[in-house]
C-alpha positions in Angstrom: 0.3 0.1 0.0 1.7 4.0 -1.0 1.3 6.5 1.0 1.6 9.5 0.3 1.5 12.9 3.1 -1.7 15.1 2.2 -4.0 16.3 5.1 -6.4 17.0 3.0 -8.7 14.4 3.4 -9.3 14.2 7.4 -12.9 12.2 7.9 -13.5 11.9 11.6 -15.7 8.1 10.1 -13.4 6.7 8.2 -15.0 3.8 6.4 -13.2 0.4 7.8 -9.8 -0.1 9.3 -7.6 0.6 6.7 -8.9 4.0 6.0 -8.5 5.0 9.4 -4.6 3.8 9.3 -3.8 5.7 6.3 -5.5 8.6 8.1 -3.6 8.1 11.0 -0.5 8.6 9.0 -1.0 11.4 7.1 -2.2 13.1 10.6 1.4 11.3 11.7 3.3 13.1 8.5 1.8 15.8 8.0 1.9 17.6 12.1 4.6 19.0 13.3 6.7 17.8 17.2 5.0 20.9 19.3 1.7 21.1 18.2 -0.2 18.4 20.0 -1.4 20.5 23.4 -1.3 17.1 25.5 1.8 15.9 23.5 4.1 17.2 22.7 6.3 14.7 21.1 3.6 13.9 19.2 4.5 14.4 15.0 8.2 14.7 13.1 10.5 16.7 13.9 10.0 20.0 12.9 13.4 21.6 12.4 14.3 19.4 9.3 11.0 19.8 7.0 13.2 22.6 4.8 16.3 21.0 4.9 15.9 19.1 0.8 19.5 18.0 1.2 20.2 14.5 1.3 21.5 14.7 5.0 18.2 16.7 5.4 16.4 13.8 3.8 17.7 11.0 5.6 16.9 12.9 9.0 13.4 13.4 7.9 13.4 9.5 7.2 13.9 8.7 10.8 11.7 11.1 11.8 8.9 10.0 10.1 10.1 5.8 10.3 9.7 6.8 14.8 6.9 9.0 15.1 4.8 6.3 12.7 6.7 3.5 15.2 6.1 5.4 18.2 1.4 6.2 17.1 0.7 3.7 14.1 2.0 0.5 15.2 -0.2 -1.5 13.1 1.7 -0.9 10.3 5.6 -2.0 8.8 6.7 1.1 6.6 8.4 -0.2 4.0 9.9 2.7 2.3 9.6 6.5 2.5 11.0 8.9 -1.2 10.1 11.8 -1.2 8.7 13.3 -4.2 10.2 16.6 -4.9 8.5 19.7 -6.8 11.1 20.9 -9.1 9.7 24.4 -10.1 9.8 24.8 -5.6 12.9 22.6 -5.4 14.5 25.7 -3.9 12.1 26.4 -1.1 13.5 23.4 0.4 9.6 21.5 -0.4 9.3 17.6 0.3 6.6 15.2 0.2 7.4 11.7 1.3 5.6 8.8 0.4 5.4 6.0 2.1 5.4 2.7 1.6 3.4 0.6 4.2 2.2 -2.8 5.0 -0.6 -3.7 7.8 1.0 -6.6 10.5 -1.1 -9.2 10.1 -2.3 -9.6 13.5 -3.8 -6.0 12.6 -5.8 -8.0 9.4 -9.3 -8.8 9.8 
């Protein structure tokens, strides 16, 4: 299953557990640490979001992986790639693309 970070498709009533998991991953990946009042460690490291260098991508991938492992244990991350907007490459905008697998024990 592939997921591209997108915070536009939030629903309060997901149709099934797959939609719920995808939504949870999107929320994790699009939330900057420190922005959730009672859980300041929720989300990804905001200090590296605008770093489009190879090192920045590696640090961001690690932050995404750790956050997903902490906050959505029902999935396994297979790979993390980044979409780069060629027109905005100087702005350091990276869109994470994740390949994930729902762990067998959570499949119903």
